[in-house]
C-alpha positions as CSV (number, residue, x, y, z in Angstrom):
1,M,-63.8,-32.3,-9.3
2,E,-65.6,-30.4,-6.6
3,A,-65.4,-26.4,-6.6
4,T,-67.0,-23.4,-5.5
5,V,-68.0,-20.3,-7.7
6,S,-68.3,-16.8,-6.4
7,F,-69.5,-13.8,-8.7
8,R,-70.6,-10.0,-8.3
9,G,-74.6,-10.1,-8.8
10,H,-76.4,-7.4,-10.4
11,G,-76.8,-5.4,-7.2
12,G,-73.0,-5.7,-6.5
13,G,-73.1,-8.4,-3.7
14,V,-71.2,-11.4,-3.8
15,E,-73.1,-14.7,-4.5
16,E,-71.4,-18.0,-3.9
17,C,-72.5,-21.6,-4.6
18,S,-71.2,-24.7,-6.1
19,W,-69.7,-24.9,-9.3
20,A,-72.0,-27.7,-10.4
21,S,-75.4,-25.8,-9.9
22,V,-74.5,-22.2,-11.0
23,A,-76.6,-21.5,-13.9
24,P,-75.4,-19.5,-17.0
25,A,-78.2,-16.9,-16.8
26,S,-77.0,-16.0,-13.1
27,L,-73.4,-15.1,-14.5
28,Q,-74.7,-13.3,-17.5
29,T,-75.2,-10.1,-15.4
30,A,-72.1,-10.5,-13.1
31,H,-70.0,-7.7,-12.6
32,P,-66.3,-7.9,-13.1
33,W,-64.6,-9.7,-10.2
34,R,-61.6,-7.6,-9.8
35,T,-61.5,-3.9,-9.3
36,F,-60.7,-2.1,-12.6
37,R,-57.4,0.2,-12.2
38,W,-55.2,2.6,-14.3
39,Y,-52.0,3.7,-12.6
40,R,-48.9,5.2,-13.8
41,D,-46.1,3.1,-15.5
42,Q,-48.7,0.1,-15.5
43,K,-47.2,-2.6,-17.9
44,H,-50.5,-3.7,-19.2
45,Y,-53.1,-1.6,-21.5
46,S,-56.4,-1.6,-20.2
47,G,-59.6,0.0,-21.3
48,T,-63.3,-0.5,-22.3
49,Y,-64.8,-1.8,-25.6
50,W,-68.2,-0.8,-26.8
51,S,-69.6,-4.0,-27.8
52,A,-72.2,-4.4,-30.6
53,T,-73.5,-7.7,-28.9
54,M,-73.8,-6.1,-25.4
55,R,-75.1,-2.9,-26.4
56,D,-72.6,-1.6,-23.6
57,H,-68.9,-1.4,-22.6
58,V,-66.8,-4.4,-21.7
59,I,-63.5,-4.0,-20.0
60,Y,-60.2,-5.4,-21.2
61,E,-56.8,-5.4,-19.4
62,S,-54.5,-6.0,-22.0
63,R,-54.2,-5.7,-26.0
64,L,-54.5,-9.3,-26.4
65,E,-57.7,-9.2,-24.5
66,L,-59.1,-6.6,-26.4
67,S,-58.4,-8.9,-29.5
68,R,-60.5,-11.9,-28.2
69,L,-63.3,-9.1,-27.4
70,L,-63.1,-8.0,-31.0
71,F,-63.5,-11.6,-32.2
72,A,-66.2,-12.3,-29.8
73,D,-68.2,-9.5,-30.9
74,F,-67.7,-10.3,-34.2
75,D,-68.9,-13.8,-33.8
76,P,-72.7,-14.1,-34.5
77,S,-72.9,-17.2,-32.3
78,V,-72.0,-15.0,-29.2
79,R,-75.0,-13.9,-27.3
80,A,-73.5,-12.0,-24.3
81,I,-69.8,-11.5,-23.1
82,V,-69.2,-11.1,-19.4
83,A,-65.7,-10.0,-18.4
84,Q,-63.9,-11.3,-15.2
85,P,-67.1,-13.3,-14.7
86,F,-66.5,-15.4,-11.5
87,L,-63.9,-16.6,-9.1
88,L,-63.6,-20.2,-9.2
89,Q,-62.1,-22.0,-6.3
90,T,-61.1,-25.6,-5.5
91,V,-58.6,-27.7,-3.4
92,L,-55.8,-29.7,-5.1
93,E,-53.0,-31.5,-3.8
94,G,-53.8,-30.0,-0.4
95,K,-53.9,-26.3,-1.4
96,A,-56.7,-24.1,-2.1
97,R,-56.7,-23.1,-5.6
98,R,-58.3,-19.9,-7.1
99,H,-58.7,-18.4,-10.6
100,I,-60.6,-15.9,-12.1
101,P,-61.1,-16.6,-16.0
102,D,-60.9,-13.6,-18.2
103,Y,-64.2,-13.8,-20.3
104,L,-67.5,-15.9,-20.3
105,L,-69.1,-16.2,-23.7
106,L,-72.7,-17.2,-23.7
107,T,-73.4,-18.7,-27.2
108,R,-75.9,-20.7,-29.2
109,Q,-74.3,-23.8,-28.2
110,V,-72.6,-24.0,-24.7
111,P,-71.0,-21.4,-22.6
112,V,-67.6,-20.7,-23.2
113,V,-64.8,-19.8,-20.5
114,V,-62.0,-17.9,-21.9
115,D,-58.6,-17.4,-20.5
116,V,-56.5,-15.0,-22.5
117,K,-52.6,-15.5,-22.2
118,P,-49.5,-14.7,-24.7
119,L,-48.2,-18.0,-26.2
120,Q,-44.8,-17.5,-24.7
121,R,-46.2,-17.7,-21.2
122,L,-48.4,-20.8,-21.8
123,S,-45.3,-23.0,-20.8
124,K,-44.8,-21.5,-17.5
125,P,-45.6,-24.4,-14.9
126,E,-47.8,-22.4,-12.7
127,V,-49.9,-21.1,-15.9
128,A,-50.1,-24.6,-17.4
129,F,-51.4,-26.0,-13.8
130,T,-54.0,-23.4,-13.2
131,F,-55.3,-23.7,-16.8
132,T,-55.4,-27.5,-16.4
133,W,-57.5,-27.6,-13.5
134,T,-59.8,-24.9,-14.8
135,R,-60.5,-26.9,-17.9
136,R,-61.4,-29.9,-15.8
137,A,-63.8,-28.0,-13.9
138,V,-65.4,-26.2,-17.1
139,E,-65.6,-29.2,-18.9
140,S,-67.2,-31.2,-16.3
141,R,-70.2,-28.9,-16.7
142,G,-70.3,-29.7,-20.4
143,W,-69.2,-26.1,-21.2
144,K,-66.1,-25.1,-23.3
145,Y,-62.9,-24.0,-22.1
146,E,-60.5,-22.0,-24.6
147,V,-57.1,-20.5,-23.9
148,W,-56.7,-17.6,-26.5
149,S,-53.3,-16.4,-27.7
150,E,-52.2,-14.2,-30.5
151,P,-54.5,-14.6,-33.3
152,P,-53.6,-14.4,-37.1
153,A,-52.4,-10.8,-37.9
154,A,-54.3,-10.3,-41.1
155,E,-57.7,-11.7,-39.7
156,L,-57.2,-9.3,-36.5
157,E,-56.5,-6.2,-38.4
158,N,-59.4,-7.0,-40.8
159,I,-61.9,-7.4,-37.8
160,R,-60.4,-4.6,-36.1
161,F,-61.0,-2.4,-39.5
162,L,-64.7,-3.8,-39.5
163,A,-65.3,-3.2,-35.9
164,G,-65.4,0.6,-37.0
165,Y,-68.6,0.0,-38.6
166,R,-70.2,-2.0,-36.1
167,R,-72.7,0.8,-34.7
168,D,-76.0,0.0,-36.5
169,W,-77.7,3.0,-35.8
170,L,-75.3,4.9,-38.1
171,F,-76.2,3.5,-41.1
172,N,-79.4,4.2,-43.6
173,P,-81.8,1.5,-43.2
174,E,-82.9,1.9,-46.9
175,I,-79.3,1.7,-48.0
176,L,-78.8,-1.8,-46.1
177,D,-82.0,-3.1,-47.4
178,A,-81.1,-2.2,-51.0
179,L,-77.7,-3.9,-50.5
180,R,-79.3,-7.1,-49.2
181,D,-81.7,-7.2,-52.0
182,A,-78.8,-6.6,-54.7
183,D,-77.0,-9.5,-56.5
184,L,-73.7,-9.1,-54.8
185,D,-72.9,-12.9,-54.4
186,G,-69.5,-13.6,-56.2
187,L,-69.0,-9.9,-56.9
188,L,-65.7,-8.5,-56.2
189,L,-65.5,-5.7,-53.2
190,G,-64.3,-2.9,-55.5
191,P,-67.0,-3.2,-58.0
192,A,-69.9,-3.8,-55.3
193,M,-69.0,-0.3,-53.9
194,G,-70.9,1.1,-57.0
195,C,-73.9,-1.1,-57.1
196,L,-76.1,1.4,-56.2
197,P,-75.1,4.2,-58.7
198,D,-78.2,6.5,-57.5
199,L,-76.7,6.6,-54.0
200,P,-73.7,8.3,-52.4
201,E,-71.0,6.0,-52.9
202,P,-69.2,6.9,-49.4
203,Q,-72.3,5.6,-47.7
204,V,-72.9,2.7,-49.8
205,R,-69.4,1.7,-49.0
206,S,-69.8,2.3,-45.4
207,A,-73.0,0.1,-45.6
208,I,-71.1,-2.6,-47.4
209,Y,-68.5,-3.0,-44.5
210,H,-71.2,-3.0,-42.0
211,L,-72.9,-5.8,-43.5
212,L,-69.7,-7.5,-43.5
213,W,-69.3,-6.9,-39.7
214,T,-72.9,-8.2,-39.2
215,Q,-72.0,-11.4,-41.7
216,A,-75.0,-10.8,-43.8
217,F,-72.2,-11.0,-46.3
218,V,-68.9,-12.9,-45.7
219,T,-65.4,-12.7,-47.4
220,D,-62.0,-14.1,-46.8
221,L,-60.4,-12.4,-43.9
222,D,-57.0,-14.2,-44.0
223,R,-55.5,-11.6,-45.9
224,P,-55.7,-7.8,-45.9
225,L,-59.1,-6.6,-47.0
226,G,-59.0,-5.2,-50.6
227,P,-61.0,-4.3,-53.7
228,S,-60.3,-7.9,-55.0
229,H,-62.0,-9.7,-52.0
230,I,-65.2,-11.8,-53.3
231,L,-68.2,-11.1,-51.6
232,R,-70.5,-14.0,-50.6
233,R,-73.9,-14.1,-49.2
234,A,-73.9,-15.9,-45.7
235,A,-75.5,-19.2,-45.7
């Protein structure tokens, strides 16, 4: 499939080239394609999220997009998150087709182009058509294409909770180092909070949550996080 891509470069000007030739590095610094607006009685929930991955704010236009942002920020393989990264255009069935994906994730493996859509809307013919040709274009580059819908509720709530501990400068480096050196592998989360008895327990608890966010330690996130969760040292 022949397609062109347009994106807003670092200086804000629009750049256009063939989809087959655009480099991921060029898209990494792209500005959001659409103008970000708030208005009275709008039906979607928009905002900005401070991303630990980007060390900057990333926009979202719905609560579902915010959920995908949280998962991307939590994913250690993601190196960059770009919102509304480009306008993709092609001609199909004699008509010009245009689409702006919601996110581009640059990972350790291949770039991932993400569209966010509620599950109930995926069956709409116009949505299915657009996502089908977008997938063809993305995968023709050897990149990955993902359609993101509602995630498991418990996992989302756990990641949302841990995101409150994502700002690394808020944590005492000495406590973090002591926890990394401690024998916490296989220990329950509750008892782990008291593993450094000479230090303030609230600071130790917060530091453990930060290390769960950074995935220095991991645990089961498929059920609500609690004292009975087992900590494992990341492989």
